C-alpha positions as CSV (number, residue, x, y, z in Angstrom):
1,X,114.6,23.1,-92.5
2,X,114.1,20.5,-89.8
3,X,112.9,23.2,-87.5
4,X,110.5,24.5,-89.9
5,X,108.9,21.1,-90.5
6,X,108.6,20.7,-86.6
7,X,106.9,24.1,-86.4
8,X,104.4,23.2,-89.2
9,X,103.6,19.8,-87.6
10,X,103.0,21.6,-84.3
11,X,100.6,24.0,-85.9
12,X,98.7,21.2,-87.6
13,X,98.4,19.2,-84.3
14,X,97.4,22.4,-82.5
15,X,94.7,23.1,-85.2
16,X,93.4,19.5,-85.0
17,X,93.2,19.7,-81.3
18,X,91.2,22.8,-81.5
19,X,88.8,21.3,-84.0
20,X,88.4,18.4,-81.7
21,X,87.5,20.6,-78.8
22,X,85.0,22.6,-81.0
23,X,83.2,19.4,-82.2
24,X,83.0,18.1,-78.7
25,X,81.3,21.4,-77.6
26,X,78.7,20.8,-80.2
27,X,78.0,17.2,-79.3
28,X,77.8,17.6,-75.6
29,X,74.4,19.5,-75.6
30,X,72.7,16.6,-77.4
31,X,74.0,14.1,-75.0
32,X,72.0,12.8,-71.8
33,X,70.3,15.5,-69.8
34,X,70.3,15.8,-66.2
35,X,67.3,14.0,-64.5
36,X,64.8,16.2,-62.8
37,X,64.6,16.6,-59.1
38,X,62.4,14.1,-57.1
39,X,59.5,16.6,-56.8
40,X,59.5,17.7,-60.4
41,X,57.9,16.0,-63.4
42,X,59.8,15.7,-66.7
43,X,56.9,17.4,-68.6
44,X,55.4,19.7,-66.1
45,X,51.9,20.9,-66.9
46,X,50.1,24.0,-65.8
47,X,48.4,23.9,-62.4
48,X,44.8,23.0,-63.1
49,X,43.7,24.6,-59.8
50,X,44.9,28.0,-61.0
51,X,42.1,29.9,-62.9
52,X,42.2,33.0,-64.8
53,X,40.7,36.2,-63.5
54,X,37.6,35.8,-65.5
55,X,37.0,32.2,-64.1
56,X,37.3,33.0,-60.5
57,X,34.0,33.0,-58.5
58,X,32.9,36.2,-56.9
59,X,33.5,36.3,-53.2
60,X,30.5,35.8,-50.9
61,X,29.1,38.8,-48.9
62,X,30.6,39.3,-45.5
63,X,27.3,38.7,-43.7
64,X,27.0,35.2,-45.1
65,X,30.6,34.2,-45.6
66,X,31.4,30.9,-43.8
67,X,27.7,30.1,-43.3
68,X,26.1,26.8,-44.8
69,X,24.0,27.7,-47.7
70,X,20.4,26.5,-47.4
71,X,18.5,24.8,-50.3
72,X,16.1,27.0,-52.1
73,X,12.4,26.3,-50.9
74,X,9.6,26.3,-53.4
75,X,6.0,26.7,-52.0
76,X,3.0,25.6,-54.1
77,X,-0.6,26.5,-53.2
78,X,-3.6,24.5,-54.4
79,X,-7.4,24.7,-53.8
80,X,-9.4,21.8,-52.7
81,X,-12.8,21.9,-54.4
82,X,-15.6,20.1,-52.7
83,X,-18.4,18.7,-54.9
84,X,-21.4,17.6,-52.9
85,X,-23.7,15.0,-54.6
86,X,-26.9,13.0,-53.8
87,X,-27.6,10.0,-55.9
88,X,-31.2,8.8,-56.2
89,X,-32.6,5.6,-57.7
90,X,-34.3,6.6,-60.9
91,X,-37.0,4.1,-60.5
92,X,-37.7,4.3,-56.8
93,X,-36.6,7.8,-56.0
94,X,-34.6,6.5,-52.9
95,X,-31.2,7.8,-52.1
96,X,-28.4,5.4,-53.0
97,X,-26.1,4.7,-50.1
98,X,-22.8,2.9,-49.7
99,X,-21.3,4.3,-52.9
100,X,-17.6,4.2,-53.4
101,X,-15.0,6.5,-55.0
102,X,-15.0,4.3,-58.1
103,X,-18.8,5.1,-58.7
104,X,-17.9,8.7,-59.4
105,X,-16.0,10.7,-62.1
106,X,-15.5,14.5,-62.4
107,X,-14.9,16.3,-65.7
108,X,-14.0,19.9,-66.2
109,X,-14.2,21.0,-69.9
110,X,-14.3,17.5,-71.0
111,X,-11.1,16.6,-69.1
112,X,-11.3,14.1,-66.3
113,X,-10.0,15.3,-62.9
114,X,-8.6,13.1,-60.1
115,X,-10.7,12.7,-57.0
116,X,-8.3,13.1,-54.2
117,X,-10.7,12.9,-51.2
118,X,-14.0,11.0,-50.9
119,X,-16.2,10.9,-47.8
120,X,-19.8,10.8,-46.7
121,X,-19.9,13.7,-44.2
122,X,-22.6,14.4,-41.7
123,X,-23.5,17.7,-43.0
124,X,-25.9,20.0,-40.9
125,X,-29.5,19.4,-41.5
126,X,-32.7,21.4,-41.3
127,X,-35.7,19.3,-40.2
128,X,-39.4,19.9,-39.8
129,X,-40.9,17.4,-37.4
130,X,-44.7,16.8,-38.1
131,X,-46.6,15.0,-35.4
132,X,-50.1,13.7,-35.6
133,X,-51.6,14.8,-32.2
134,X,-55.2,13.8,-32.4
135,X,-57.8,11.6,-30.8
136,X,-57.5,9.3,-33.6
137,X,-53.7,8.7,-33.0
138,X,-54.5,8.4,-29.2
139,X,-57.1,5.6,-29.7
140,X,-54.7,3.7,-32.0
141,X,-51.9,4.0,-29.5
142,X,-54.1,3.0,-26.5
143,X,-55.4,-0.1,-28.1
144,X,-52.0,-1.0,-29.7
145,X,-50.5,-1.2,-26.2
146,X,-53.5,-3.3,-24.9
147,X,-54.4,-0.3,-22.7
148,X,-51.1,-0.4,-20.8
149,X,-50.1,3.2,-21.4
150,X,-51.5,6.4,-22.6
151,X,-52.4,6.5,-26.3
152,X,-50.5,9.7,-27.2
153,X,-47.2,8.1,-26.1
154,X,-47.3,6.3,-29.5
155,X,-46.4,9.6,-31.2
156,X,-44.7,11.3,-28.3
157,X,-42.1,8.6,-27.8
158,X,-40.4,8.6,-31.3
159,X,-40.8,12.5,-31.3
160,X,-38.9,12.9,-28.0
161,X,-36.2,10.3,-29.1
162,X,-35.6,12.2,-32.3
163,X,-35.4,15.6,-30.7
164,X,-33.3,14.6,-27.8
165,X,-30.8,12.1,-29.5
166,X,-30.5,13.0,-33.2
167,X,-30.5,16.9,-33.3
168,X,-26.9,18.2,-33.0
169,X,-25.9,21.7,-32.2
170,X,-25.4,22.6,-35.8
171,X,-28.8,21.3,-36.8
172,X,-32.2,23.1,-36.8
173,X,-35.6,21.7,-36.3
174,X,-39.2,22.9,-36.2
175,X,-42.2,21.1,-34.7
176,X,-45.6,21.1,-36.1
177,X,-48.5,19.1,-34.4
178,X,-51.7,18.6,-36.2
179,X,-55.3,17.3,-35.7
180,X,-58.0,19.2,-37.6
181,X,-55.4,21.8,-38.6
182,X,-51.6,22.0,-38.3
183,X,-50.2,24.1,-35.4
184,X,-46.5,25.0,-35.1
185,X,-45.1,24.4,-31.6
186,X,-41.7,26.0,-32.2
187,X,-40.0,27.7,-35.2
188,X,-36.6,26.4,-36.4
189,X,-34.3,26.1,-33.4
190,X,-31.3,24.3,-32.1
191,X,-31.7,25.4,-28.5
192,X,-31.9,22.4,-26.1
193,X,-34.1,24.3,-23.7
194,X,-36.7,25.0,-26.4
195,X,-36.6,21.5,-27.6
196,X,-37.2,20.2,-24.1
197,X,-40.2,22.7,-23.8
198,X,-41.8,21.0,-26.9
199,X,-41.5,17.6,-25.4
200,X,-43.0,18.9,-22.1
201,X,-45.8,20.5,-24.0
202,X,-46.8,17.3,-25.7
203,X,-46.6,15.3,-22.4
204,X,-48.8,17.8,-20.4
205,X,-51.6,18.0,-22.8
206,X,-54.1,15.7,-24.4
207,X,-55.4,15.7,-28.0
208,X,-58.6,17.7,-28.5
209,X,-60.1,16.7,-31.8
210,X,-60.6,13.4,-33.6
211,X,-59.9,14.8,-37.0
212,X,-56.6,14.2,-38.6
213,X,-55.9,16.3,-41.7
214,X,-52.7,15.0,-43.0
215,X,-52.7,16.6,-46.4
216,X,-53.2,20.0,-44.9
217,X,-50.3,19.5,-42.6
218,X,-48.0,18.5,-45.5
219,X,-48.9,21.5,-47.5
220,X,-48.2,24.0,-44.7
221,X,-45.0,22.3,-43.8
222,X,-43.6,22.2,-47.4
223,X,-45.0,25.3,-49.2
224,X,-46.3,27.4,-46.2
225,X,-49.5,29.3,-45.9
226,X,-51.6,30.7,-43.1
227,X,-51.7,28.7,-39.9
228,X,-51.9,28.9,-36.2
229,X,-49.2,31.1,-34.6
230,X,-46.3,29.4,-32.9
231,X,-47.4,28.2,-29.5
232,X,-44.2,28.8,-27.6
233,X,-43.7,32.4,-28.9
234,X,-46.9,33.7,-27.2
235,X,-47.8,35.6,-30.3
236,X,-50.7,38.2,-30.2
237,X,-52.1,37.2,-33.5
238,X,-54.0,33.9,-33.6
239,X,-52.7,33.0,-37.1
240,X,-49.4,33.7,-38.9
241,X,-48.3,33.4,-42.5
242,X,-45.5,30.8,-43.1
243,X,-43.2,30.3,-46.0
244,X,-42.7,26.5,-45.6
245,X,-39.6,24.4,-46.0
246,X,-39.1,25.2,-49.7
247,X,-38.0,28.7,-48.6
248,X,-35.2,27.5,-46.4
249,X,-32.0,28.8,-47.9
250,X,-29.8,26.4,-49.9
251,X,-26.5,24.9,-48.8
252,X,-28.1,22.8,-46.0
253,X,-29.7,19.4,-46.2
254,X,-33.5,19.6,-45.7
255,X,-35.9,16.9,-44.7
256,X,-39.3,16.2,-43.1
257,X,-39.9,13.6,-40.4
258,X,-43.5,12.6,-40.2
259,X,-44.9,10.7,-37.2
260,X,-48.4,9.7,-38.2
261,X,-50.9,6.9,-38.9
262,X,-51.4,8.1,-42.5
263,X,-55.2,8.5,-42.0
264,X,-56.8,11.7,-43.4
265,X,-60.3,12.6,-42.5
266,X,-61.3,15.7,-44.3
267,X,-58.4,17.9,-45.4
268,X,-59.0,20.9,-47.7
269,X,-56.8,19.3,-50.4
270,X,-57.0,15.8,-51.7
271,X,-54.4,13.1,-52.2
272,X,-53.6,14.1,-55.9
273,X,-53.0,17.7,-54.9
274,X,-50.9,16.7,-51.9
275,X,-48.8,14.4,-54.2
276,X,-48.1,17.3,-56.6
277,X,-46.9,19.4,-53.7
278,X,-44.7,16.7,-52.4
279,X,-43.2,16.0,-55.8
280,X,-42.5,19.7,-56.6
281,X,-41.0,20.4,-53.2
282,X,-38.1,18.1,-53.7
283,X,-37.6,17.4,-49.9
284,X,-37.4,13.9,-48.7
285,X,-40.1,12.9,-46.2
286,X,-39.3,10.1,-43.7
287,X,-42.4,8.5,-42.1
288,X,-42.8,6.6,-38.9
289,X,-46.2,4.8,-39.0
290,X,-47.9,4.9,-35.6
291,X,-50.8,2.6,-36.5
292,X,-48.9,-0.4,-37.4
293,X,-49.1,-2.2,-34.0
294,X,-52.9,-1.6,-34.0
295,X,-53.1,-3.2,-37.4
296,X,-51.1,-6.2,-36.4
297,X,-53.3,-6.9,-33.4
298,X,-56.7,-6.3,-34.9
299,X,-56.3,-6.4,-38.7
300,X,-57.8,-9.8,-39.1
301,X,-60.9,-8.8,-37.0
302,X,-61.6,-5.5,-39.0
303,X,-64.4,-5.0,-41.2
304,X,-63.0,-5.5,-44.8
305,X,-65.2,-2.8,-46.1
306,X,-65.6,0.9,-45.2
307,X,-67.9,2.4,-42.6
308,X,-67.0,0.7,-39.4
309,X,-65.8,3.1,-36.6
310,X,-65.2,3.4,-32.9
311,X,-66.1,6.8,-31.3
312,X,-66.5,8.1,-34.8
313,X,-62.9,6.9,-35.8
314,X,-62.8,4.6,-38.9
315,X,-61.2,1.3,-38.2
316,X,-62.1,-0.8,-41.2
317,X,-59.3,-2.6,-43.1
318,X,-59.8,-0.7,-46.2
319,X,-59.1,2.6,-44.5
320,X,-55.8,1.4,-43.1
321,X,-54.7,-0.1,-46.3
322,X,-55.2,3.2,-48.0
323,X,-53.4,4.9,-45.1
324,X,-50.4,2.7,-45.7
325,X,-50.5,3.3,-49.4
326,X,-50.6,7.0,-48.8
327,X,-47.5,6.9,-46.6
328,X,-45.5,4.6,-49.0
329,X,-46.4,7.0,-51.9
330,X,-45.5,10.2,-50.1
331,X,-42.1,8.6,-49.0
332,X,-41.2,7.2,-52.4
333,X,-42.1,10.3,-54.5
334,X,-40.2,12.6,-52.1
335,X,-37.0,10.4,-51.9
336,X,-37.6,9.5,-48.3
337,X,-38.5,6.2,-46.6
338,X,-41.5,4.8,-44.7
């Protein structure tokens, strides 16, 4: 009996011990975990440098692999449009100088455009130089210098200065001398040798006629007509047909330089006809008055009326006043200067 009780107590203790072991095995997994290694995070995240196959960039071609990539270059081409302009005073007809960029505006289809460049260039010019080469001009020059030099130098000096100093290689000039009729000395040229020949021709010769037909010379110069053949070309024909300055092709500046006293003796056309030709031609005429020194010296002693003359040349005050008025009118209505 006593052995049986001992055996039962032993089994109960053994069973209790087994239950304790079982419960401890269930509790241990919930106890403190082992700390991670020093190089390992508790909550390790996926490596952000690792990309999927779809996100990986395509490899560079072998020929440019390892080379520094250059920035893409973008080239833009634009056209610079030049707009040439000449501004005249509406009342006086004179060109307006010293204008600034702020004085201009350009519109295209009603839209204002920016003016990127502004300049006053020295464009090539085509000039007709018209010289009064007559006995009348010679007398005025002689007495204007008190007889100290040849009278024709009054017109030759400014002519030579203009031809030798102001005509550039890209410019063209023709020279017309006139007395009773206009005679071209050279056609349009920029040859320095030809220009020097013109100056020498005027210096070696002397005026032959007292008449000075200014209006006829202006007509031949501007609109052309039949006149003496060019002297330096040794033409077989005595006369030649000319087209005048109005026929000079566009794209170049054009002008007439007149070296004259302004006196006209008996041209085939009158002052009114000459004015219409000047107005319609639209070519500025710049005038150097050669009788000005004579007027300053002897103007107070001239006969105030008309009719006085020396060697058949009118020297009265009214004649010279009309000559000055003629030159001022021609210069003003053509847009030139006197």
